[in-house]
C-alpha positions as CSV (number, residue, x, y, z in Angstrom):
1,M,142.1,83.8,88.9
2,P,143.6,87.5,88.7
3,A,143.8,89.4,92.0
4,D,141.8,92.4,90.1
5,V,138.7,90.4,89.7
6,P,137.0,90.1,93.2
7,A,136.8,93.6,93.4
8,R,135.8,94.0,89.5
9,A,132.9,91.5,90.8
10,A,132.1,93.0,94.1
11,R,131.4,96.9,91.7
12,E,129.8,94.8,89.1
13,M,127.6,92.7,92.0
14,A,126.9,96.6,93.8
15,A,125.3,97.6,90.2
16,L,122.9,94.7,90.1
17,L,121.8,94.7,93.3
18,G,122.7,97.6,94.7
19,G,125.5,95.6,97.2
20,R,126.2,92.3,98.0
21,A,123.8,89.7,97.7
22,E,121.3,88.8,100.7
23,A,121.7,85.0,100.0
24,L,125.3,85.1,100.2
25,D,125.2,86.8,103.5
26,A,122.4,84.3,104.8
27,L,124.7,81.3,103.9
28,E,127.6,82.6,105.5
29,R,126.1,82.4,108.7
30,V,125.1,78.4,108.7
31,A,127.3,76.8,106.1
32,P,130.8,79.8,105.0
33,R,133.0,77.3,103.3
34,T,129.5,76.9,100.7
35,A,129.1,80.9,100.9
36,D,133.0,81.3,100.1
37,A,132.4,78.8,96.9
38,L,128.9,80.6,95.5
39,A,131.0,84.1,95.8
40,A,134.0,82.9,93.9
41,G,131.9,81.2,91.4
42,F,129.7,84.8,91.3
43,A,133.2,86.7,90.8
44,D,134.1,84.8,88.0
45,V,131.3,85.2,85.8
46,L,130.7,88.8,87.0
47,G,134.0,89.8,86.1
48,E,134.3,89.0,82.6
49,S,133.5,91.6,81.0
50,G,132.5,90.1,78.0
51,L,128.3,90.7,78.8
52,G,127.0,93.7,79.3
53,R,124.4,94.4,82.1
54,P,121.2,94.3,80.5
55,E,122.3,91.8,78.4
56,R,123.6,89.6,81.7
57,E,120.4,90.1,83.6
58,I,118.2,89.4,80.3
59,A,119.5,86.1,80.3
60,T,119.5,85.3,84.2
61,L,116.2,85.7,84.2
62,A,115.4,83.5,81.1
63,A,117.3,80.9,82.8
64,L,115.7,81.2,86.3
65,I,111.8,81.3,84.3
66,A,113.2,78.5,82.3
67,L,114.2,76.6,85.3
68,G,111.0,77.0,87.3
69,D,109.7,77.1,91.6
70,T,112.5,80.1,91.7
71,G,110.4,83.2,93.1
72,P,112.9,84.5,95.1
73,Q,115.8,84.4,93.0
74,L,113.4,85.8,90.3
75,A,112.7,89.3,92.5
76,V,116.2,89.4,92.9
77,H,117.5,89.7,89.3
78,T,114.2,91.6,88.1
79,A,115.4,94.4,90.8
80,A,118.6,94.1,89.4
81,A,117.5,94.4,85.8
82,R,115.2,97.5,86.6
83,N,118.5,98.5,88.4
84,V,120.7,98.4,85.3
85,G,118.0,100.6,83.0
86,I,115.8,97.3,81.3
87,D,112.2,98.6,81.4
88,D,109.5,96.6,82.9
89,S,107.8,96.6,79.1
90,E,111.0,94.8,77.9
91,L,110.7,92.3,80.9
92,A,107.1,91.6,79.7
93,L,107.9,90.9,76.3
94,L,110.6,88.7,77.8
95,V,108.2,86.8,79.6
96,H,105.7,86.5,76.6
97,H,108.3,85.4,74.3
98,L,109.0,82.5,76.9
99,Q,105.9,81.4,77.3
100,A,106.0,79.6,74.2
101,Y,109.0,77.8,75.0
102,V,108.6,77.0,79.0
103,G,105.0,76.8,79.0
104,F,102.5,78.9,80.5
105,P,102.3,77.6,84.0
106,R,106.3,78.6,84.1
107,A,105.3,82.1,82.4
108,L,102.7,82.9,84.7
109,Q,105.0,81.7,87.6
110,A,107.6,84.6,86.4
111,V,105.0,87.0,86.4
112,G,103.8,86.8,90.1
113,A,107.5,86.7,91.2
114,M,108.6,89.8,89.2
115,G,105.9,92.1,90.1
116,L,105.7,93.2,86.6
117,R,103.7,96.9,86.6
118,Q,100.3,96.5,85.1
119,V,100.0,97.9,81.3
120,P,97.0,99.3,79.8
121,P,95.0,97.2,77.7
122,E,95.7,96.8,74.2
123,H,93.2,95.5,70.9
124,D,93.8,95.3,67.5
125,V,90.8,97.8,65.7
126,A,89.8,97.0,62.2
127,V,90.1,101.0,60.5
128,G,89.7,100.8,57.2
129,A,91.3,98.7,55.1
130,H,93.8,97.8,57.8
131,T,93.9,97.0,60.8
132,T,95.7,98.7,63.5
133,R,97.0,97.7,67.6
134,V,95.3,100.5,70.3
135,V,96.5,101.2,73.9
136,D,92.9,102.1,75.2
137,R,93.4,102.5,78.5
138,P,89.7,103.4,80.2
139,A,89.5,106.1,83.1
140,E,88.7,104.8,86.5
141,G,86.1,106.2,88.3
142,A,83.4,108.7,86.0
143,E,84.7,110.6,83.0
144,E,84.3,114.4,82.6
145,R,87.5,114.8,80.4
146,E,87.3,114.2,76.9
147,P,89.5,110.9,76.1
148,L,93.6,111.8,75.0
149,V,94.5,110.5,71.7
150,L,98.4,110.3,71.2
151,L,99.6,110.2,67.5
152,H,103.3,108.9,68.0
153,A,106.1,109.8,65.3
154,L,107.8,109.0,62.5
155,G,110.0,105.4,63.0
156,V,108.5,104.3,66.4
157,D,104.9,103.1,67.9
158,R,102.2,103.7,70.1
159,R,104.6,102.7,72.6
160,V,106.3,105.6,72.7
161,W,103.8,107.2,74.7
162,S,104.2,104.8,77.4
163,P,106.3,107.0,79.4
164,V,103.7,109.5,79.4
165,I,100.9,107.4,79.4
166,D,102.5,105.8,83.3
167,R,102.5,109.1,84.1
168,L,99.1,110.6,83.3
169,P,96.2,110.8,86.1
170,A,93.9,107.6,85.6
171,D,90.7,109.4,86.0
172,R,91.3,110.2,82.3
173,R,90.8,107.6,79.1
174,V,94.0,107.2,77.1
175,I,94.2,106.0,73.2
176,A,97.4,105.3,71.4
177,L,97.7,103.4,67.9
178,D,99.7,102.2,65.5
179,L,100.0,104.5,62.1
180,R,99.9,103.1,58.7
181,G,103.7,101.5,58.3
182,H,104.4,101.3,61.9
183,G,104.3,98.6,64.7
184,R,101.3,96.4,63.9
185,A,100.2,98.2,61.0
186,A,103.1,97.7,59.2
187,D,101.5,96.0,56.7
188,A,98.5,98.5,55.8
189,P,98.5,100.5,52.5
190,A,101.1,103.2,52.5
191,A,99.6,106.2,53.3
192,R,100.0,108.5,50.2
193,T,99.2,112.0,52.6
194,L,98.6,113.1,55.8
195,H,94.9,112.6,55.2
196,D,95.3,109.4,55.0
197,H,96.4,109.0,58.3
198,A,93.7,112.1,59.5
199,D,90.9,110.0,57.7
200,D,91.9,106.7,59.9
201,T,92.3,108.6,63.5
202,A,88.6,109.9,62.3
203,A,87.3,106.3,61.2
204,L,89.1,104.8,65.1
205,L,87.1,107.6,67.2
206,D,84.4,106.2,65.1
207,R,85.1,102.6,65.9
208,L,85.9,103.2,69.6
209,E,82.6,105.5,69.5
210,V,84.2,108.7,70.6
211,P,82.9,111.3,69.2
212,A,85.7,114.4,70.1
213,A,88.9,113.9,72.0
214,H,92.0,116.0,72.9
215,V,94.5,115.2,69.8
216,V,98.3,115.2,70.8
217,G,100.7,114.8,67.8
218,L,104.3,114.4,68.3
219,S,106.6,115.4,65.2
220,L,104.7,113.4,62.2
221,G,101.5,112.3,64.4
222,G,101.7,116.6,64.9
223,A,101.1,116.8,61.7
224,I,98.6,114.6,61.1
225,A,97.1,116.3,64.8
226,Q,97.0,119.5,62.3
227,T,95.2,117.9,59.3
228,F,92.9,115.7,61.4
229,A,92.0,119.5,63.3
230,L,91.2,121.2,59.7
231,D,89.9,117.9,58.1
232,H,87.6,117.1,61.3
233,P,87.2,119.7,63.5
234,D,83.8,118.6,64.9
235,R,85.6,115.4,66.5
236,V,89.0,118.1,68.2
237,S,88.0,119.6,71.4
238,R,91.8,120.2,72.1
239,L,95.1,120.4,70.6
240,D,98.3,120.0,71.7
241,L,101.6,119.7,69.0
242,V,104.8,118.7,70.2
243,A,108.3,119.0,68.0
244,T,106.3,119.3,64.7
245,V,106.2,120.9,61.2
246,A,103.4,122.7,58.9
247,D,105.7,123.0,56.0
248,P,107.4,120.6,53.6
249,Q,111.4,120.0,53.9
250,D,113.6,118.8,51.4
251,A,115.0,117.1,54.2
252,F,112.2,114.2,54.5
253,E,112.9,113.3,50.3
254,R,116.5,112.8,51.1
255,R,115.8,110.4,54.5
256,A,113.3,108.5,52.3
257,R,115.5,108.1,49.5
258,N,118.1,107.6,52.3
259,G,116.5,104.7,53.9
260,E,115.2,102.4,50.4
261,A,119.0,102.7,49.1
262,D,120.7,102.6,51.6
263,G,118.5,100.4,53.6
264,M,117.4,100.7,57.8
265,S,120.8,100.1,59.3
266,A,121.9,103.2,58.0
267,Q,119.5,105.2,59.1
268,V,120.1,104.3,62.9
269,V,123.3,106.5,63.7
270,P,121.4,109.8,62.0
271,T,118.3,109.8,63.4
272,L,118.9,108.6,67.2
273,T,121.4,111.9,67.1
274,R,119.0,114.5,66.0
275,W,116.4,112.7,68.6
276,F,118.1,112.3,71.8
277,T,121.1,114.1,73.8
278,P,124.4,112.8,73.6
279,E,124.2,111.7,77.2
280,A,120.9,109.6,76.4
281,L,122.9,107.8,73.9
282,A,125.4,106.7,76.2
283,A,123.4,106.1,79.0
284,N,121.2,103.5,76.6
285,G,118.1,103.4,78.4
286,W,115.1,101.6,77.3
287,P,114.2,105.0,75.6
288,V,117.5,104.5,73.4
289,R,116.9,100.9,72.8
290,Y,113.3,100.7,72.2
291,A,113.8,103.7,69.3
292,R,117.2,102.1,67.6
293,D,115.0,98.8,67.7
294,Q,112.1,100.1,65.9
295,I,114.5,102.4,63.3
296,A,116.5,99.1,62.4
297,R,113.3,97.0,62.0
298,A,111.5,99.3,60.1
299,A,111.0,98.3,55.7
300,P,112.5,100.8,53.9
301,A,109.0,101.1,52.1
302,D,106.9,102.2,55.1
303,W,109.7,104.6,56.4
304,A,109.5,106.3,52.8
305,A,106.1,106.4,52.2
306,N,105.2,107.8,55.6
307,L,108.3,110.5,54.9
308,R,107.2,111.3,51.4
309,A,103.8,111.8,53.2
310,L,105.0,114.3,55.5
311,A,107.0,116.2,52.5
312,K,103.2,117.2,51.1
313,V,102.3,118.6,55.1
314,D,100.0,121.1,53.7
315,T,98.6,122.8,57.0
316,R,100.6,126.3,56.8
317,A,98.2,128.3,55.0
318,R,95.3,126.8,56.8
319,L,96.5,127.4,60.8
320,S,94.1,130.3,60.7
321,E,91.1,128.4,60.9
322,I,92.2,126.1,63.6
323,T,90.1,127.2,66.6
324,V,90.2,124.8,69.6
325,P,92.4,125.6,72.8
326,T,96.1,124.7,71.4
327,R,99.5,124.4,72.7
328,V,102.5,124.3,70.6
329,I,105.4,122.4,72.1
330,A,108.9,122.7,71.3
331,G,112.0,121.1,73.1
332,E,114.7,123.2,74.2
333,L,117.3,121.5,72.5
334,D,115.2,119.8,69.2
335,T,117.7,119.8,66.2
336,S,115.0,117.8,63.9
337,T,112.2,120.7,64.4
338,P,114.3,123.7,66.4
339,L,112.1,125.9,68.7
340,E,112.1,128.8,66.7
341,Q,110.8,126.5,63.5
342,V,107.8,125.2,66.1
343,R,107.1,128.9,67.6
344,T,105.9,129.7,64.5
345,I,103.0,127.1,64.0
346,A,101.5,128.6,67.0
347,E,101.8,132.0,66.0
348,D,99.8,131.6,63.3
349,I,97.2,129.6,65.2
350,P,94.6,131.9,67.0
351,G,95.0,131.8,70.9
352,A,97.6,129.2,70.6
353,E,100.1,129.0,73.8
354,F,103.8,128.3,72.7
355,I,105.4,126.5,75.5
356,V,109.4,125.3,75.6
357,I,110.3,122.3,77.6
358,P,113.8,123.1,79.2
359,G,116.4,120.2,78.0
360,A,114.1,118.2,75.9
361,T,115.1,117.0,72.4
362,H,113.0,115.8,69.7
363,M,111.8,112.4,71.2
364,V,109.8,114.9,74.3
365,S,107.6,111.7,75.2
366,L,110.7,109.7,76.0
367,Q,113.0,112.0,77.4
368,T,111.0,114.3,79.0
369,P,107.9,112.5,79.8
370,D,107.6,114.3,83.3
371,E,107.1,117.3,82.0
372,L,104.9,116.8,78.8
373,A,102.6,114.9,81.1
374,D,102.1,117.6,83.2
375,L,101.2,119.9,80.5
376,L,98.8,117.8,79.0
377,C,97.0,117.6,82.7
378,R,96.2,120.8,82.6
């Protein structure tokens, strides 16, 4: 074994576990030769550079779940997985994936041992001619404020709001849905215009028996939120428009054609570089991995249809009709919807407040969830 492997392995162990494994220290006190042999084995495995840290921990957790009765080890490697940027939502999906292979008893053991955070409840809702998946987190205690309805950006799904929902007060009901052509609504009839999306939102509120809501939209969702507020003004009590547009742009049609002609893998790099900072891309944390996976797995037809619906945005001439309290929020570093472009929306809505989030790029909910959640609580 090369002389530099133990040092490299020690660095890897520190990155994963925060230091030397406690199990090795305990073993060394009673069986030092066994501890040495185990440490050498770890050194050989961890010193190898072929697998990345997240991939290594996912593989380790999968093996431990499959073995069963590995509670202490699962706890250690769950912490390690979090240390290298794996989100609890990914860990929950890993258990969900494995239960079909290893059975419910071992999946249930894993959930208990891993200490996964509680996730908001989800359910399917029939909305007109299609069914969508909805996050619907009930309010704890007496609900005094209107529910928050969250409309996501192009190319992602309801989970783009997960970091924000985690930071919102528990006494507020929160609803986030998959728009047509996204997530579990990917097989829905294509939206021809943003008015189709707005009507879907109204139908969802009808099904959930919500008379009016505080509506928040990000990017495509922000254009839909404007349309919804104009088409169904009695259903909106408050409006937050985040990193969005009110005018058609030639770029939307170009991107639609690119998706159709070149496929979605070719859209990953240009899209992610518009959405995230170079530092976030280099760190490759859950937000970037999630967004990359969503773009790569999207159907070109869904991608193109929603871009063409966005290209027909027709709210600019009617923004003065919006009378509910409105905030228009821009990211300081957003190159996709630059803040000066977003500012004009606030200028055309009577009494609207314009807010810039420092350091934020286009995917505000993923890169600066603390700041966005704080705004939504005000």
